[in-house]
mmCIF entry with sequence, helices, sheets and N, C-alpha, C, O atoms, coordinates in Angstrom:
data_MODEL
# 
_entry.id   MODEL 
# 
_entity.id                         1 
_entity.type                       polymer 
_entity.pdbx_number_of_molecules   1 
# 
_entity_poly.entity_id                      1 
_entity_poly.type                           'polypeptide(L)' 
_entity_poly.nstd_linkage                   no 
_entity_poly.nstd_monomer                   no 
_entity_poly.pdbx_seq_one_letter_code       MTYPVPVRTARGFGAMAVAPHELSALAAIAIIAGGGNAVDGAIAANAVQGTVAP 
_entity_poly.pdbx_seq_one_letter_code_can   MTYPVPVRTARGFGAMAVAPHELSALAAIAIIAGGGNAVDGAIAANAVQGTVAP 
_entity_poly.pdbx_strand_id                 A 
# 
loop_
_entity_poly_seq.entity_id 
_entity_poly_seq.num 
_entity_poly_seq.mon_id 
_entity_poly_seq.hetero 
1 1  MET n 
1 2  THR n 
1 3  TYR n 
1 4  PRO n 
1 5  VAL n 
1 6  PRO n 
1 7  VAL n 
1 8  ARG n 
1 9  THR n 
1 10 ALA n 
1 11 ARG n 
1 12 GLY n 
1 13 PHE n 
1 14 GLY n 
1 15 ALA n 
1 16 MET n 
1 17 ALA n 
1 18 VAL n 
1 19 ALA n 
1 20 PRO n 
1 21 HIS n 
1 22 GLU n 
1 23 LEU n 
1 24 SER n 
1 25 ALA n 
1 26 LEU n 
1 27 ALA n 
1 28 ALA n 
1 29 ILE n 
1 30 ALA n 
1 31 ILE n 
1 32 ILE n 
1 33 ALA n 
1 34 GLY n 
1 35 GLY n 
1 36 GLY n 
1 37 ASN n 
1 38 ALA n 
1 39 VAL n 
1 40 ASP n 
1 41 GLY n 
1 42 ALA n 
1 43 ILE n 
1 44 ALA n 
1 45 ALA n 
1 46 ASN n 
1 47 ALA n 
1 48 VAL n 
1 49 GLN n 
1 50 GLY n 
1 51 THR n 
1 52 VAL n 
1 53 ALA n 
1 54 PRO n 
# 
_struct_asym.id          A 
_struct_asym.entity_id   1 
# 
loop_
_struct_conf.conf_type_id 
_struct_conf.id 
_struct_conf.pdbx_PDB_helix_id 
_struct_conf.beg_label_comp_id 
_struct_conf.beg_label_asym_id 
_struct_conf.beg_label_seq_id 
_struct_conf.pdbx_beg_PDB_ins_code 
_struct_conf.end_label_comp_id 
_struct_conf.end_label_asym_id 
_struct_conf.end_label_seq_id 
_struct_conf.pdbx_end_PDB_ins_code 
_struct_conf.beg_auth_comp_id 
_struct_conf.beg_auth_asym_id 
_struct_conf.beg_auth_seq_id 
_struct_conf.end_auth_comp_id 
_struct_conf.end_auth_asym_id 
_struct_conf.end_auth_seq_id 
_struct_conf.pdbx_PDB_helix_class 
_struct_conf.details 
_struct_conf.pdbx_PDB_helix_length 
HELX_P HELX_P1 AA1 GLU A 22 ? ALA A 33 ? GLU A 22 ALA A 33 1 ? 12 
HELX_P HELX_P2 AA2 ALA A 38 ? VAL A 52 ? ALA A 38 VAL A 52 1 ? 15 
# 
_struct_conf_type.id          HELX_P 
_struct_conf_type.criteria    ? 
_struct_conf_type.reference   ? 
# 
loop_
_atom_site.group_PDB 
_atom_site.id 
_atom_site.type_symbol 
_atom_site.label_atom_id 
_atom_site.label_alt_id 
_atom_site.label_comp_id 
_atom_site.label_asym_id 
_atom_site.label_entity_id 
_atom_site.label_seq_id 
_atom_site.pdbx_PDB_ins_code 
_atom_site.Cartn_x 
_atom_site.Cartn_y 
_atom_site.Cartn_z 
_atom_site.occupancy 
_atom_site.B_iso_or_equiv 
_atom_site.pdbx_formal_charge 
_atom_site.auth_seq_id 
_atom_site.auth_comp_id 
_atom_site.auth_asym_id 
_atom_site.auth_atom_id 
_atom_site.pdbx_PDB_model_num 
ATOM 1   N N  . MET A 1 1  ? -8.709 25.322  10.893  1.00 0.00 ? 1  MET A N  1 
ATOM 2   C CA . MET A 1 1  ? -8.469 24.320  11.908  1.00 0.00 ? 1  MET A CA 1 
ATOM 3   C C  . MET A 1 1  ? -6.994 24.356  12.282  1.00 0.00 ? 1  MET A C  1 
ATOM 4   O O  . MET A 1 1  ? -6.135 24.389  11.401  1.00 0.00 ? 1  MET A O  1 
ATOM 5   N N  . THR A 1 2  ? -6.700 24.350  13.528  1.00 0.00 ? 2  THR A N  1 
ATOM 6   C CA . THR A 1 2  ? -5.317 24.326  13.984  1.00 0.00 ? 2  THR A CA 1 
ATOM 7   C C  . THR A 1 2  ? -4.983 22.946  14.532  1.00 0.00 ? 2  THR A C  1 
ATOM 8   O O  . THR A 1 2  ? -5.819 22.281  15.143  1.00 0.00 ? 2  THR A O  1 
ATOM 9   N N  . TYR A 1 3  ? -3.757 22.538  14.301  1.00 0.00 ? 3  TYR A N  1 
ATOM 10  C CA . TYR A 1 3  ? -3.298 21.244  14.770  1.00 0.00 ? 3  TYR A CA 1 
ATOM 11  C C  . TYR A 1 3  ? -2.273 21.454  15.877  1.00 0.00 ? 3  TYR A C  1 
ATOM 12  O O  . TYR A 1 3  ? -1.457 22.371  15.784  1.00 0.00 ? 3  TYR A O  1 
ATOM 13  N N  . PRO A 1 4  ? -2.293 20.632  16.917  1.00 0.00 ? 4  PRO A N  1 
ATOM 14  C CA . PRO A 1 4  ? -1.322 20.798  17.991  1.00 0.00 ? 4  PRO A CA 1 
ATOM 15  C C  . PRO A 1 4  ? 0.104  20.458  17.557  1.00 0.00 ? 4  PRO A C  1 
ATOM 16  O O  . PRO A 1 4  ? 1.070  20.909  18.173  1.00 0.00 ? 4  PRO A O  1 
ATOM 17  N N  . VAL A 1 5  ? 0.226  19.668  16.505  1.00 0.00 ? 5  VAL A N  1 
ATOM 18  C CA . VAL A 1 5  ? 1.536  19.269  15.987  1.00 0.00 ? 5  VAL A CA 1 
ATOM 19  C C  . VAL A 1 5  ? 1.615  19.729  14.536  1.00 0.00 ? 5  VAL A C  1 
ATOM 20  O O  . VAL A 1 5  ? 0.631  19.612  13.806  1.00 0.00 ? 5  VAL A O  1 
ATOM 21  N N  . PRO A 1 6  ? 2.759  20.249  14.100  1.00 0.00 ? 6  PRO A N  1 
ATOM 22  C CA . PRO A 1 6  ? 2.865  20.659  12.693  1.00 0.00 ? 6  PRO A CA 1 
ATOM 23  C C  . PRO A 1 6  ? 2.577  19.488  11.748  1.00 0.00 ? 6  PRO A C  1 
ATOM 24  O O  . PRO A 1 6  ? 3.053  18.374  11.964  1.00 0.00 ? 6  PRO A O  1 
ATOM 25  N N  . VAL A 1 7  ? 1.801  19.751  10.714  1.00 0.00 ? 7  VAL A N  1 
ATOM 26  C CA . VAL A 1 7  ? 1.453  18.730  9.734   1.00 0.00 ? 7  VAL A CA 1 
ATOM 27  C C  . VAL A 1 7  ? 2.459  18.786  8.604   1.00 0.00 ? 7  VAL A C  1 
ATOM 28  O O  . VAL A 1 7  ? 2.732  19.852  8.051   1.00 0.00 ? 7  VAL A O  1 
ATOM 29  N N  . ARG A 1 8  ? 3.004  17.640  8.268   1.00 0.00 ? 8  ARG A N  1 
ATOM 30  C CA . ARG A 1 8  ? 3.975  17.560  7.177   1.00 0.00 ? 8  ARG A CA 1 
ATOM 31  C C  . ARG A 1 8  ? 3.383  16.755  6.040   1.00 0.00 ? 8  ARG A C  1 
ATOM 32  O O  . ARG A 1 8  ? 2.637  15.801  6.261   1.00 0.00 ? 8  ARG A O  1 
ATOM 33  N N  . THR A 1 9  ? 3.715  17.139  4.843   1.00 0.00 ? 9  THR A N  1 
ATOM 34  C CA . THR A 1 9  ? 3.241  16.439  3.661   1.00 0.00 ? 9  THR A CA 1 
ATOM 35  C C  . THR A 1 9  ? 4.284  15.418  3.234   1.00 0.00 ? 9  THR A C  1 
ATOM 36  O O  . THR A 1 9  ? 5.471  15.734  3.151   1.00 0.00 ? 9  THR A O  1 
ATOM 37  N N  . ALA A 1 10 ? 3.846  14.206  2.965   1.00 0.00 ? 10 ALA A N  1 
ATOM 38  C CA . ALA A 1 10 ? 4.740  13.157  2.483   1.00 0.00 ? 10 ALA A CA 1 
ATOM 39  C C  . ALA A 1 10 ? 4.625  13.081  0.970   1.00 0.00 ? 10 ALA A C  1 
ATOM 40  O O  . ALA A 1 10 ? 3.523  13.046  0.423   1.00 0.00 ? 10 ALA A O  1 
ATOM 41  N N  . ARG A 1 11 ? 5.746  13.056  0.311   1.00 0.00 ? 11 ARG A N  1 
ATOM 42  C CA . ARG A 1 11 ? 5.770  12.931  -1.147  1.00 0.00 ? 11 ARG A CA 1 
ATOM 43  C C  . ARG A 1 11 ? 6.765  11.848  -1.527  1.00 0.00 ? 11 ARG A C  1 
ATOM 44  O O  . ARG A 1 11 ? 7.766  11.634  -0.843  1.00 0.00 ? 11 ARG A O  1 
ATOM 45  N N  . GLY A 1 12 ? 6.478  11.177  -2.616  1.00 0.00 ? 12 GLY A N  1 
ATOM 46  C CA . GLY A 1 12 ? 7.381  10.133  -3.059  1.00 0.00 ? 12 GLY A CA 1 
ATOM 47  C C  . GLY A 1 12 ? 7.246  9.895   -4.548  1.00 0.00 ? 12 GLY A C  1 
ATOM 48  O O  . GLY A 1 12 ? 6.323  10.383  -5.200  1.00 0.00 ? 12 GLY A O  1 
ATOM 49  N N  . PHE A 1 13 ? 8.167  9.153   -5.052  1.00 0.00 ? 13 PHE A N  1 
ATOM 50  C CA . PHE A 1 13 ? 8.184  8.790   -6.463  1.00 0.00 ? 13 PHE A CA 1 
ATOM 51  C C  . PHE A 1 13 ? 8.327  7.285   -6.550  1.00 0.00 ? 13 PHE A C  1 
ATOM 52  O O  . PHE A 1 13 ? 9.430  6.753   -6.420  1.00 0.00 ? 13 PHE A O  1 
ATOM 53  N N  . GLY A 1 14 ? 7.229  6.601   -6.768  1.00 0.00 ? 14 GLY A N  1 
ATOM 54  C CA . GLY A 1 14 ? 7.272  5.151   -6.845  1.00 0.00 ? 14 GLY A CA 1 
ATOM 55  C C  . GLY A 1 14 ? 6.025  4.553   -6.241  1.00 0.00 ? 14 GLY A C  1 
ATOM 56  O O  . GLY A 1 14 ? 5.017  5.236   -6.053  1.00 0.00 ? 14 GLY A O  1 
ATOM 57  N N  . ALA A 1 15 ? 6.102  3.283   -5.942  1.00 0.00 ? 15 ALA A N  1 
ATOM 58  C CA . ALA A 1 15 ? 4.952  2.554   -5.429  1.00 0.00 ? 15 ALA A CA 1 
ATOM 59  C C  . ALA A 1 15 ? 4.826  2.715   -3.923  1.00 0.00 ? 15 ALA A C  1 
ATOM 60  O O  . ALA A 1 15 ? 5.824  2.809   -3.208  1.00 0.00 ? 15 ALA A O  1 
ATOM 61  N N  . MET A 1 16 ? 3.571  2.746   -3.445  1.00 0.00 ? 16 MET A N  1 
ATOM 62  C CA . MET A 1 16 ? 3.290  2.804   -2.024  1.00 0.00 ? 16 MET A CA 1 
ATOM 63  C C  . MET A 1 16 ? 2.023  2.011   -1.772  1.00 0.00 ? 16 MET A C  1 
ATOM 64  O O  . MET A 1 16 ? 1.069  2.081   -2.546  1.00 0.00 ? 16 MET A O  1 
ATOM 65  N N  . ALA A 1 17 ? 2.020  1.256   -0.686  1.00 0.00 ? 17 ALA A N  1 
ATOM 66  C CA . ALA A 1 17 ? 0.828  0.495   -0.324  1.00 0.00 ? 17 ALA A CA 1 
ATOM 67  C C  . ALA A 1 17 ? 0.785  0.347   1.188   1.00 0.00 ? 17 ALA A C  1 
ATOM 68  O O  . ALA A 1 17 ? 1.819  0.297   1.854   1.00 0.00 ? 17 ALA A O  1 
ATOM 69  N N  . VAL A 1 18 ? -0.427 0.277   1.716   1.00 0.00 ? 18 VAL A N  1 
ATOM 70  C CA . VAL A 1 18 ? -0.637 0.072   3.142   1.00 0.00 ? 18 VAL A CA 1 
ATOM 71  C C  . VAL A 1 18 ? -1.563 -1.122  3.295   1.00 0.00 ? 18 VAL A C  1 
ATOM 72  O O  . VAL A 1 18 ? -2.617 -1.182  2.661   1.00 0.00 ? 18 VAL A O  1 
ATOM 73  N N  . ALA A 1 19 ? -1.171 -2.070  4.134   1.00 0.00 ? 19 ALA A N  1 
ATOM 74  C CA . ALA A 1 19 ? -1.988 -3.257  4.371   1.00 0.00 ? 19 ALA A CA 1 
ATOM 75  C C  . ALA A 1 19 ? -1.731 -3.747  5.796   1.00 0.00 ? 19 ALA A C  1 
ATOM 76  O O  . ALA A 1 19 ? -0.717 -3.394  6.399   1.00 0.00 ? 19 ALA A O  1 
ATOM 77  N N  . PRO A 1 20 ? -2.635 -4.550  6.330   1.00 0.00 ? 20 PRO A N  1 
ATOM 78  C CA . PRO A 1 20 ? -2.461 -5.037  7.700   1.00 0.00 ? 20 PRO A CA 1 
ATOM 79  C C  . PRO A 1 20 ? -1.270 -5.969  7.882   1.00 0.00 ? 20 PRO A C  1 
ATOM 80  O O  . PRO A 1 20 ? -0.767 -6.106  8.997   1.00 0.00 ? 20 PRO A O  1 
ATOM 81  N N  . HIS A 1 21 ? -0.813 -6.602  6.826   1.00 0.00 ? 21 HIS A N  1 
ATOM 82  C CA . HIS A 1 21 ? 0.311  -7.537  6.920   1.00 0.00 ? 21 HIS A CA 1 
ATOM 83  C C  . HIS A 1 21 ? 1.397  -7.111  5.943   1.00 0.00 ? 21 HIS A C  1 
ATOM 84  O O  . HIS A 1 21 ? 1.108  -6.638  4.844   1.00 0.00 ? 21 HIS A O  1 
ATOM 85  N N  . GLU A 1 22 ? 2.636  -7.281  6.348   1.00 0.00 ? 22 GLU A N  1 
ATOM 86  C CA . GLU A 1 22 ? 3.768  -6.855  5.516   1.00 0.00 ? 22 GLU A CA 1 
ATOM 87  C C  . GLU A 1 22 ? 3.774  -7.539  4.151   1.00 0.00 ? 22 GLU A C  1 
ATOM 88  O O  . GLU A 1 22 ? 4.062  -6.894  3.143   1.00 0.00 ? 22 GLU A O  1 
ATOM 89  N N  . LEU A 1 23 ? 3.464  -8.814  4.105   1.00 0.00 ? 23 LEU A N  1 
ATOM 90  C CA . LEU A 1 23 ? 3.474  -9.523  2.822   1.00 0.00 ? 23 LEU A CA 1 
ATOM 91  C C  . LEU A 1 23 ? 2.407  -9.004  1.869   1.00 0.00 ? 23 LEU A C  1 
ATOM 92  O O  . LEU A 1 23 ? 2.611  -8.981  0.655   1.00 0.00 ? 23 LEU A O  1 
ATOM 93  N N  . SER A 1 24 ? 1.272  -8.589  2.416   1.00 0.00 ? 24 SER A N  1 
ATOM 94  C CA . SER A 1 24 ? 0.217  -8.013  1.573   1.00 0.00 ? 24 SER A CA 1 
ATOM 95  C C  . SER A 1 24 ? 0.688  -6.711  0.943   1.00 0.00 ? 24 SER A C  1 
ATOM 96  O O  . SER A 1 24 ? 0.475  -6.473  -0.246  1.00 0.00 ? 24 SER A O  1 
ATOM 97  N N  . ALA A 1 25 ? 1.327  -5.876  1.745   1.00 0.00 ? 25 ALA A N  1 
ATOM 98  C CA . ALA A 1 25 ? 1.838  -4.602  1.229   1.00 0.00 ? 25 ALA A CA 1 
ATOM 99  C C  . ALA A 1 25 ? 2.932  -4.835  0.191   1.00 0.00 ? 25 ALA A C  1 
ATOM 100 O O  . ALA A 1 25 ? 2.979  -4.149  -0.830  1.00 0.00 ? 25 ALA A O  1 
ATOM 101 N N  . LEU A 1 26 ? 3.806  -5.794  0.451   1.00 0.00 ? 26 LEU A N  1 
ATOM 102 C CA . LEU A 1 26 ? 4.878  -6.080  -0.512  1.00 0.00 ? 26 LEU A CA 1 
ATOM 103 C C  . LEU A 1 26 ? 4.326  -6.602  -1.832  1.00 0.00 ? 26 LEU A C  1 
ATOM 104 O O  . LEU A 1 26 ? 4.855  -6.278  -2.895  1.00 0.00 ? 26 LEU A O  1 
ATOM 105 N N  . ALA A 1 27 ? 3.281  -7.397  -1.776  1.00 0.00 ? 27 ALA A N  1 
ATOM 106 C CA . ALA A 1 27 ? 2.659  -7.890  -3.015  1.00 0.00 ? 27 ALA A CA 1 
ATOM 107 C C  . ALA A 1 27 ? 2.075  -6.733  -3.812  1.00 0.00 ? 27 ALA A C  1 
ATOM 108 O O  . ALA A 1 27 ? 2.238  -6.670  -5.031  1.00 0.00 ? 27 ALA A O  1 
ATOM 109 N N  . ALA A 1 28 ? 1.399  -5.824  -3.132  1.00 0.00 ? 28 ALA A N  1 
ATOM 110 C CA . ALA A 1 28 ? 0.821  -4.668  -3.818  1.00 0.00 ? 28 ALA A CA 1 
ATOM 111 C C  . ALA A 1 28 ? 1.903  -3.797  -4.431  1.00 0.00 ? 28 ALA A C  1 
ATOM 112 O O  . ALA A 1 28 ? 1.760  -3.335  -5.563  1.00 0.00 ? 28 ALA A O  1 
ATOM 113 N N  . ILE A 1 29 ? 2.984  -3.569  -3.697  1.00 0.00 ? 29 ILE A N  1 
ATOM 114 C CA . ILE A 1 29 ? 4.085  -2.751  -4.209  1.00 0.00 ? 29 ILE A CA 1 
ATOM 115 C C  . ILE A 1 29 ? 4.717  -3.406  -5.422  1.00 0.00 ? 29 ILE A C  1 
ATOM 116 O O  . ILE A 1 29 ? 5.056  -2.724  -6.389  1.00 0.00 ? 29 ILE A O  1 
ATOM 117 N N  . ALA A 1 30 ? 4.879  -4.720  -5.382  1.00 0.00 ? 30 ALA A N  1 
ATOM 118 C CA . ALA A 1 30 ? 5.473  -5.429  -6.520  1.00 0.00 ? 30 ALA A CA 1 
ATOM 119 C C  . ALA A 1 30 ? 4.607  -5.279  -7.769  1.00 0.00 ? 30 ALA A C  1 
ATOM 120 O O  . ALA A 1 30 ? 5.133  -5.089  -8.865  1.00 0.00 ? 30 ALA A O  1 
ATOM 121 N N  . ILE A 1 31 ? 3.305  -5.360  -7.615  1.00 0.00 ? 31 ILE A N  1 
ATOM 122 C CA . ILE A 1 31 ? 2.401  -5.227  -8.762  1.00 0.00 ? 31 ILE A CA 1 
ATOM 123 C C  . ILE A 1 31 ? 2.442  -3.803  -9.308  1.00 0.00 ? 31 ILE A C  1 
ATOM 124 O O  . ILE A 1 31 ? 2.532  -3.600  -10.519 1.00 0.00 ? 31 ILE A O  1 
ATOM 125 N N  . ILE A 1 32 ? 2.377  -2.823  -8.418  1.00 0.00 ? 32 ILE A N  1 
ATOM 126 C CA . ILE A 1 32 ? 2.384  -1.424  -8.873  1.00 0.00 ? 32 ILE A CA 1 
ATOM 127 C C  . ILE A 1 32 ? 3.721  -1.067  -9.507  1.00 0.00 ? 32 ILE A C  1 
ATOM 128 O O  . ILE A 1 32 ? 3.753  -0.413  -10.549 1.00 0.00 ? 32 ILE A O  1 
ATOM 129 N N  . ALA A 1 33 ? 4.814  -1.483  -8.900  1.00 0.00 ? 33 ALA A N  1 
ATOM 130 C CA . ALA A 1 33 ? 6.144  -1.184  -9.448  1.00 0.00 ? 33 ALA A CA 1 
ATOM 131 C C  . ALA A 1 33 ? 6.366  -1.882  -10.785 1.00 0.00 ? 33 ALA A C  1 
ATOM 132 O O  . ALA A 1 33 ? 7.153  -1.415  -11.609 1.00 0.00 ? 33 ALA A O  1 
ATOM 133 N N  . GLY A 1 34 ? 5.676  -2.997  -11.001 1.00 0.00 ? 34 GLY A N  1 
ATOM 134 C CA . GLY A 1 34 ? 5.810  -3.736  -12.247 1.00 0.00 ? 34 GLY A CA 1 
ATOM 135 C C  . GLY A 1 34 ? 4.947  -3.188  -13.372 1.00 0.00 ? 34 GLY A C  1 
ATOM 136 O O  . GLY A 1 34 ? 4.926  -3.750  -14.467 1.00 0.00 ? 34 GLY A O  1 
ATOM 137 N N  . GLY A 1 35 ? 4.237  -2.100  -13.116 1.00 0.00 ? 35 GLY A N  1 
ATOM 138 C CA . GLY A 1 35 ? 3.442  -1.489  -14.173 1.00 0.00 ? 35 GLY A CA 1 
ATOM 139 C C  . GLY A 1 35 ? 1.945  -1.538  -13.941 1.00 0.00 ? 35 GLY A C  1 
ATOM 140 O O  . GLY A 1 35 ? 1.176  -1.014  -14.748 1.00 0.00 ? 35 GLY A O  1 
ATOM 141 N N  . GLY A 1 36 ? 1.519  -2.157  -12.853 1.00 0.00 ? 36 GLY A N  1 
ATOM 142 C CA . GLY A 1 36 ? 0.091  -2.214  -12.568 1.00 0.00 ? 36 GLY A CA 1 
ATOM 143 C C  . GLY A 1 36 ? -0.404 -0.905  -11.976 1.00 0.00 ? 36 GLY A C  1 
ATOM 144 O O  . GLY A 1 36 ? 0.382  -0.024  -11.629 1.00 0.00 ? 36 GLY A O  1 
ATOM 145 N N  . ASN A 1 37 ? -1.698 -0.798  -11.869 1.00 0.00 ? 37 ASN A N  1 
ATOM 146 C CA . ASN A 1 37 ? -2.280 0.408   -11.284 1.00 0.00 ? 37 ASN A CA 1 
ATOM 147 C C  . ASN A 1 37 ? -2.713 0.119   -9.842  1.00 0.00 ? 37 ASN A C  1 
ATOM 148 O O  . ASN A 1 37 ? -2.471 -0.972  -9.326  1.00 0.00 ? 37 ASN A O  1 
ATOM 149 N N  . ALA A 1 38 ? -3.348 1.093   -9.200  1.00 0.00 ? 38 ALA A N  1 
ATOM 150 C CA . ALA A 1 38 ? -3.739 0.956   -7.804  1.00 0.00 ? 38 ALA A CA 1 
ATOM 151 C C  . ALA A 1 38 ? -4.757 -0.173  -7.603  1.00 0.00 ? 38 ALA A C  1 
ATOM 152 O O  . ALA A 1 38 ? -4.732 -0.855  -6.579  1.00 0.00 ? 38 ALA A O  1 
ATOM 153 N N  . VAL A 1 39 ? -5.638 -0.366  -8.565  1.00 0.00 ? 39 VAL A N  1 
ATOM 154 C CA . VAL A 1 39 ? -6.629 -1.441  -8.443  1.00 0.00 ? 39 VAL A CA 1 
ATOM 155 C C  . VAL A 1 39 ? -5.947 -2.804  -8.507  1.00 0.00 ? 39 VAL A C  1 
ATOM 156 O O  . VAL A 1 39 ? -6.296 -3.711  -7.752  1.00 0.00 ? 39 VAL A O  1 
ATOM 157 N N  . ASP A 1 40 ? -4.979 -2.948  -9.404  1.00 0.00 ? 40 ASP A N  1 
ATOM 158 C CA . ASP A 1 40 ? -4.226 -4.202  -9.479  1.00 0.00 ? 40 ASP A CA 1 
ATOM 159 C C  . ASP A 1 40 ? -3.506 -4.475  -8.161  1.00 0.00 ? 40 ASP A C  1 
ATOM 160 O O  . ASP A 1 40 ? -3.504 -5.603  -7.669  1.00 0.00 ? 40 ASP A O  1 
ATOM 161 N N  . GLY A 1 41 ? -2.899 -3.443  -7.595  1.00 0.00 ? 41 GLY A N  1 
ATOM 162 C CA . GLY A 1 41 ? -2.212 -3.597  -6.312  1.00 0.00 ? 41 GLY A CA 1 
ATOM 163 C C  . GLY A 1 41 ? -3.163 -3.962  -5.194  1.00 0.00 ? 41 GLY A C  1 
ATOM 164 O O  . GLY A 1 41 ? -2.831 -4.784  -4.340  1.00 0.00 ? 41 GLY A O  1 
ATOM 165 N N  . ALA A 1 42 ? -4.351 -3.358  -5.186  1.00 0.00 ? 42 ALA A N  1 
ATOM 166 C CA . ALA A 1 42 ? -5.342 -3.665  -4.156  1.00 0.00 ? 42 ALA A CA 1 
ATOM 167 C C  . ALA A 1 42 ? -5.825 -5.111  -4.270  1.00 0.00 ? 42 ALA A C  1 
ATOM 168 O O  . ALA A 1 42 ? -6.035 -5.779  -3.257  1.00 0.00 ? 42 ALA A O  1 
ATOM 169 N N  . ILE A 1 43 ? -5.997 -5.583  -5.478  1.00 0.00 ? 43 ILE A N  1 
ATOM 170 C CA . ILE A 1 43 ? -6.422 -6.971  -5.674  1.00 0.00 ? 43 ILE A CA 1 
ATOM 171 C C  . ILE A 1 43 ? -5.340 -7.929  -5.187  1.00 0.00 ? 43 ILE A C  1 
ATOM 172 O O  . ILE A 1 43 ? -5.640 -8.927  -4.532  1.00 0.00 ? 43 ILE A O  1 
ATOM 173 N N  . ALA A 1 44 ? -4.091 -7.629  -5.503  1.00 0.00 ? 44 ALA A N  1 
ATOM 174 C CA . ALA A 1 44 ? -2.990 -8.481  -5.044  1.00 0.00 ? 44 ALA A CA 1 
ATOM 175 C C  . ALA A 1 44 ? -2.880 -8.466  -3.525  1.00 0.00 ? 44 ALA A C  1 
ATOM 176 O O  . ALA A 1 44 ? -2.688 -9.516  -2.912  1.00 0.00 ? 44 ALA A O  1 
ATOM 177 N N  . ALA A 1 45 ? -2.996 -7.303  -2.916  1.00 0.00 ? 45 ALA A N  1 
ATOM 178 C CA . ALA A 1 45 ? -2.922 -7.208  -1.457  1.00 0.00 ? 45 ALA A CA 1 
ATOM 179 C C  . ALA A 1 45 ? -4.062 -8.003  -0.818  1.00 0.00 ? 45 ALA A C  1 
ATOM 180 O O  . ALA A 1 45 ? -3.857 -8.699  0.177   1.00 0.00 ? 45 ALA A O  1 
ATOM 181 N N  . ASN A 1 46 ? -5.245 -7.900  -1.384  1.00 0.00 ? 46 ASN A N  1 
ATOM 182 C CA . ASN A 1 46 ? -6.395 -8.625  -0.848  1.00 0.00 ? 46 ASN A CA 1 
ATOM 183 C C  . ASN A 1 46 ? -6.206 -10.125 -0.962  1.00 0.00 ? 46 ASN A C  1 
ATOM 184 O O  . ASN A 1 46 ? -6.548 -10.866 -0.040  1.00 0.00 ? 46 ASN A O  1 
ATOM 185 N N  . ALA A 1 47 ? -5.669 -10.576 -2.076  1.00 0.00 ? 47 ALA A N  1 
ATOM 186 C CA . ALA A 1 47 ? -5.436 -12.016 -2.275  1.00 0.00 ? 47 ALA A CA 1 
ATOM 187 C C  . ALA A 1 47 ? -4.426 -12.548 -1.259  1.00 0.00 ? 47 ALA A C  1 
ATOM 188 O O  . ALA A 1 47 ? -4.634 -13.604 -0.661  1.00 0.00 ? 47 ALA A O  1 
ATOM 189 N N  . VAL A 1 48 ? -3.346 -11.820 -1.072  1.00 0.00 ? 48 VAL A N  1 
ATOM 190 C CA . VAL A 1 48 ? -2.327 -12.252 -0.115  1.00 0.00 ? 48 VAL A CA 1 
ATOM 191 C C  . VAL A 1 48 ? -2.875 -12.162 1.316   1.00 0.00 ? 48 VAL A C  1 
ATOM 192 O O  . VAL A 1 48 ? -2.629 -13.052 2.130   1.00 0.00 ? 48 VAL A O  1 
ATOM 193 N N  . GLN A 1 49 ? -3.604 -11.110 1.617   1.00 0.00 ? 49 GLN A N  1 
ATOM 194 C CA . GLN A 1 49 ? -4.164 -10.948 2.961   1.00 0.00 ? 49 GLN A CA 1 
ATOM 195 C C  . GLN A 1 49 ? -5.093 -12.105 3.320   1.00 0.00 ? 49 GLN A C  1 
ATOM 196 O O  . GLN A 1 49 ? -5.120 -12.548 4.467   1.00 0.00 ? 49 GLN A O  1 
ATOM 197 N N  . GLY A 1 50 ? -5.846 -12.588 2.349   1.00 0.00 ? 50 GLY A N  1 
ATOM 198 C CA . GLY A 1 50 ? -6.718 -13.721 2.592   1.00 0.00 ? 50 GLY A CA 1 
ATOM 199 C C  . GLY A 1 50 ? -5.959 -15.002 2.871   1.00 0.00 ? 50 GLY A C  1 
ATOM 200 O O  . GLY A 1 50 ? -6.501 -15.934 3.467   1.00 0.00 ? 50 GLY A O  1 
ATOM 201 N N  . THR A 1 51 ? -4.710 -15.052 2.444   1.00 0.00 ? 51 THR A N  1 
ATOM 202 C CA . THR A 1 51 ? -3.879 -16.235 2.681   1.00 0.00 ? 51 THR A CA 1 
ATOM 203 C C  . THR A 1 51 ? -3.138 -16.156 4.015   1.00 0.00 ? 51 THR A C  1 
ATOM 204 O O  . THR A 1 51 ? -3.069 -17.139 4.752   1.00 0.00 ? 51 THR A O  1 
ATOM 205 N N  . VAL A 1 52 ? -2.589 -14.989 4.316   1.00 0.00 ? 52 VAL A N  1 
ATOM 206 C CA . VAL A 1 52 ? -1.755 -14.880 5.531   1.00 0.00 ? 52 VAL A CA 1 
ATOM 207 C C  . VAL A 1 52 ? -2.564 -14.636 6.792   1.00 0.00 ? 52 VAL A C  1 
ATOM 208 O O  . VAL A 1 52 ? -2.082 -14.913 7.891   1.00 0.00 ? 52 VAL A O  1 
ATOM 209 N N  . ALA A 1 53 ? -3.772 -14.127 6.664   1.00 0.00 ? 53 ALA A N  1 
ATOM 210 C CA . ALA A 1 53 ? -4.593 -13.867 7.854   1.00 0.00 ? 53 ALA A CA 1 
ATOM 211 C C  . ALA A 1 53 ? -6.052 -14.163 7.553   1.00 0.00 ? 53 ALA A C  1 
ATOM 212 O O  . ALA A 1 53 ? -6.868 -13.249 7.436   1.00 0.00 ? 53 ALA A O  1 
ATOM 213 N N  . PRO A 1 54 ? -6.379 -15.453 7.427   1.00 0.00 ? 54 PRO A N  1 
ATOM 214 C CA . PRO A 1 54 ? -7.764 -15.771 7.048   1.00 0.00 ? 54 PRO A CA 1 
ATOM 215 C C  . PRO A 1 54 ? -8.750 -15.438 8.094   1.00 0.00 ? 54 PRO A C  1 
ATOM 216 O O  . PRO A 1 54 ? -9.947 -15.654 7.905   1.00 0.00 ? 54 PRO A O  1 
# 
């Protein structure tokens, strides 16, 4: 498969989260950076998302 634009790979060392609201993503990042795993971060993001955008 060819892409019209060159595809670049993103790499990082640390926490990363994507959520519809900035506060949800920040909550997930805080949990993951504090030693939690991806599931813990997803639960935190979901909890915050339910508060900021019901």
